[in-house]
C-alpha positions, 0 to 999 in steps of 0.5 A: 253502362249508362251514367248521370252526374248530378249535384255538380259542381260542388257535391257531384254524385255519380248515378251508374245504371248497369245492364245485367252482368255489367260491372264497375270498379270503385274506390272503397267508401265511394258507394252511397246506394245500390239496388238490391240486385247489385252484388259487391266484391272486393278486389285487391292487387292480387287480382289485377289491380296493382298497389299504388306507390304510396300504399305499397311503401306503407305495406298495404294493398290497393283495394277496389270494390266491384259492383255487378248487376245480376238478373237485370238492370241495376243502379249504383250511386257513387260519391267522393269523400270530400266536396267537389266535382267529378269528371268522366273521361272516355278512353279509346285505347289510350292512357291518362295519368291520375294522382293517387287518390283522384281515381273514383271509379272505372269500367273493368276494361281499364287497366290501373297500374302504378306509373313508375316513370313518376318516381322522379316526382317522388324523388323531387319530394312531391310524394306523388306517383301517378296511376296509369289508367289505360285501355278503352272504357269509362273512367271517373276522376274526383277533385276537391273543389272545382275541376279546371283543364289546361290545353297545352300545345306542343312544347308549351309548359305550365306549372301546377301546385302539387296539391292541386294536380288531378290528372293529365293526358299520356301525351303530356310530359311532367316533372316536379320541382321547387319554384325558384329555389328554397328561399323563394319557397319559404317566403312565398308559402308555396310548396312543390310544383308540377311542370307539364309540357304539351301537347295534351290536357292537364286537369287540376282542382281549385282547392287543396285538402292540406291547405284547407286543413291548415285553415281549419287548424288556425280556427281550432283552440290552440291552433297554429298558422301552418301556412297554406301548402302540403309542407305545413306539417298539418296532417289532413287525416286529423280532420277526416 
């Protein structure tokens, strides 16, 4: 498999060239084009991909589209549903975690499972349970806005707003909490934060989708300022 990332960083487009018989898995709706010799099937949690915690709690299955080149080289192009960047990560018998919704595509050699160790984050109110991306192969992770990385040394701690978290190394420990108590949260407009402790790398996006939806809501007729965080009460699905 070969690939190219074009139109970076605002409207990243992933061009994947598959050799005969090669396959890539992608989130539903990610495909923009493919050559005529590419076959597409839909896989579900019953075929090896476990449902994410969010989908599972809603009674839904985790679906992924499977693209395979037949009878020669074929091309598939993929893009996230929102403006932003995509990062490519090469796993070598290792693990990274990505928030539910950040996974764009990966080779079938990558195991995608729910990381139930992240249940503590859900209990803290973050409504995020990580996906475990594990194995050897290529993974593509998407972001709303730009992608930035933080390199943490052993024992070093850093905080990231829960709406901006994208992914982190398996070596990084994490938890979620409200910053400085409820009073501070209400006055500052900030919601929940993830607390990461190194060693390892953390990736975050420079924009938050719910904060963007809140800003748009203020400009609509009858719009009400709901603040700039995921606790604003604005449902981003109303704008997509």
